[in-house]
N, C-alpha and C positions, 0 to 999 in steps of 0.2 A: 509903983513898977513899970518899965519901960513896957511898952504899948509893943507886939509886933509888927506892926505898921513904923514905927520911932526905931526900932533896931535894922528893919531891913532897907529904911530911908538912910539908915547910917553907913551898912552896907554898901548900899550901892555908892554913896558918896565915898567912902575909905579906899574900897578897893581900886576905882582910878587912881586916886590920887598916889596911892601906895605902885601903884604901877608906871607912875610918872615919873615917881619919883627913881624909882629903880631903874628908869630906862632913862632917864638924864645921867646917872653915874657911870654908865656902861655906852661903848660906842654903836652906832649903830651895824646891826649885822644882817640887816635885808637887802636881798637880790637886787645888783643893779643893771643884771641885763634880763632882759624880757623875750619872751616867744614870739617869732614873727610869723607863729601856726597856732591855732589851738591846739590846747594840752589839756586834759583832762576827760570827764567822759560826758557823753550826752546821750541821751535817750527819750523814751516817754515814761508816764507814770501815773497811775493812779493814787490823788490823796484824798485821803478820808478825815472826817472831825465828825463828835458828837456834837448833839446840838447844846446849846445853853438858856436859849429863851424856851419861853412855853411853846408847845407846837412846833418846836423842830426835831428833828431826830437825826439820824448820823444820815452824814449827806458825803457824795464821792465826787471828784473833780477830777477829766482829765488834762495835762497838762505836760509841756516837755519837760525834760529832766535836765539840766544844766549844773555840773559843778566844775568848773573849771577855767581857764587863764586862755585869753589871746592879746599878746602884748601887755597892757596896763589894764585891759579891761577885766573884768574878772564877774561869774557867776556863780551864786552860793546854794541852788536849791531856787530859794525865794529872797533872796537880798542880789543885786546886782550893784554894780561899781566901777569906779577907775580908781587906780593908784597913785597918788600923787608922790609926797615928800617922804624918804627914807625915813623909819623911825624906830628905833631898836631892830627887833627881829619881824619887823615888817614893813608900814605905809602908813600914812594919812592916807584916808580913803572917803571918795564923795560918794555916799552910798541910795540907793532906792530900795525898798522893798513890796514887793507881791504880798497883799492883804487880801483874805476870804472874808475877815469876821462881820461885814456887813450882813443884815439879810432882807429878806420882803415881809411885809407885815399882812400878809394873803391869806390866814391861816383863822382858823373862827378865833383858836385861844389869843390872837392879837388885832382883831377888829377894833378899830377906834385909831391904833397906832397908825403912822407912819413909818415906810420904809427907812432903812438903816443903809444908807452907800458907804460899799469898803473905804475904809482907813486908805492913803496914801500918803505912807512916812516918806521922806526923802529927809537927807542930811551928812553927817558924817560918823567915820569909823573908824576899827583898825582891826587886823589881826595878827596876833603876834605868838609867833611860831617859837616857843620857848622850850629849855630841854626837858621842863615838867608837863607838855602837853602845850594847849594851844588856848588864848583868850582871845574871844571876839567882843570888841565895845564898839555901841554904837549910841548915838544919840541922834532921833528925828524929831521933825516937824511934819504932823500928820494934816496933810492940804486940804482933808474933808472936814475935819473938827477944828480944825485951830489949835489943837492939841500938842501934844508931848509923847512920845514912845522911845524909853531908852531902854538898853540892857546889859546885861553881865554875863559874858558865857564860858566855859572852862572845861573844854572837853579833849581826849586822849585818843589814842591807839595802840590797839591789843589786837596782836596776831596770834592766831588761831591754824590748826594745819590745813581746815577747809573752808578757812572764813576769816576774814578779818573786822573786825569790834571796834564799834567809835562810842562810848560813855560820855555822860556830856552831864552838866548841871549850870543851871542858868537863874537869875533874876529880872525878872520884868518891870519895869516902871511906867503906870499911865495916867498922865495927869486927869485932873476931873473931868476938863473939855473933853478930852477921849471918852473917856469913862461914860461921861453925861450925854455922848454924840451914839454910843451906843446900846446903855443900858439906862439911863435915864428916861423920865414921865414928864413932858409938859402941862400946864394945869389945862390945856385945850384937851391935850391928849386923855389925859383923868378924867374931862368931863366924858366924852367920847365913847372911851374904854370901859368904865368905870375902878381903873386902877388908879391909887392913891398915886398921885405927884410926886417923884422923886426926883432928887438934885443931887449926883452922887459926888464923894471927892477923889482925891485920889489912888491909886490901888498901885499896891506891890504882889506880884506875882508869882512867886516860885516854879519852876518845873524841872523836871529831868526826863531824860532821852536814851535811847538806844537806839544805833543803827548798828547794819550786819553790810557787807560789801561779801558776796558769794558766786564766787566761778564758776560759769556755764561753758564753755568753751574759746581757744584763743583769748581775743579781746572783749568779748558778751562777759556782762555780770548779771546775776539778781541783786538790789538795791534793797534793802528792808529799813524803816526808819517807824520807831514809836515813841509820842513825847506826852507826856502826865501833866495837866499845870494843877497849882491849886489856886481856886479865889479867895481874895479874904473879902471884908464885909462890904465893900465900898461896890463889890460886883452881887454877891451874893443878898443884901439885904435889898435889893431891884425890886420890884412886884412882877416882873415877866421874867427873872431868870428863876428856873427851877432848878440849876446844876451847880453843886458846889466844887464841880472837879470838871476837866477837859482833856481827852485824849485826840489825837491828832497823831498820822503819820503817813507813811506811803511804801509803795512797790513800783519799782520803776525796773526795766529792762534796757541795760546800757552798754554803749560800746565804749571801749577807751581808744584816747587819740592819746600819742607819745610824740 
């Protein structure tokens, strides 16, 4: 019987290949003119996430909220970049991501372990705005760990009378170096902390989410987002991990520029 990891790996590889073949058979329909001003939402947000490792609980971080375009440059909440060559219903993009998965080992439960710096993923991607929804594909090298982060995401837009909803589903791939940086335990850390040494393999992490945009007045709106991740055994088998799932989200007040 095929394992979930093998099935997930096949899915991650098959979906981009199928999309590439489809795009190759269709002429590019991406925008060719870019705005000479910022178009989209700007505001302030509180980002929340539940803890994954022992001694870590729900945390909140205040950051600017950006979802829009300025010329070829764009921001998508935590992913920023520049659009280059037209490709299908989108562009080949150069991207970077704001990632807060790192943590400080300054609690009693993590005594003897080293701090884990935030990953710094940079790479390439694309957003394909197709008739059946938006497809996001990213393949990024993590500067911090030397590992890789890749993901395939589908999302769509559902209009309601009082709000607009955006359901999504995603599959993330994290290389062994990426996972080991966050959740591995070295021999020296094992001796200092009492936790067993742990050197994980690669991980596949499915995710579902729902966002909502609720008008307040004029161009002002309330933005809400919730995401739920399921971790596989590469992560949950770590002796410092205390959760099998993680919930993240944000709440923001934004102004729409047109």
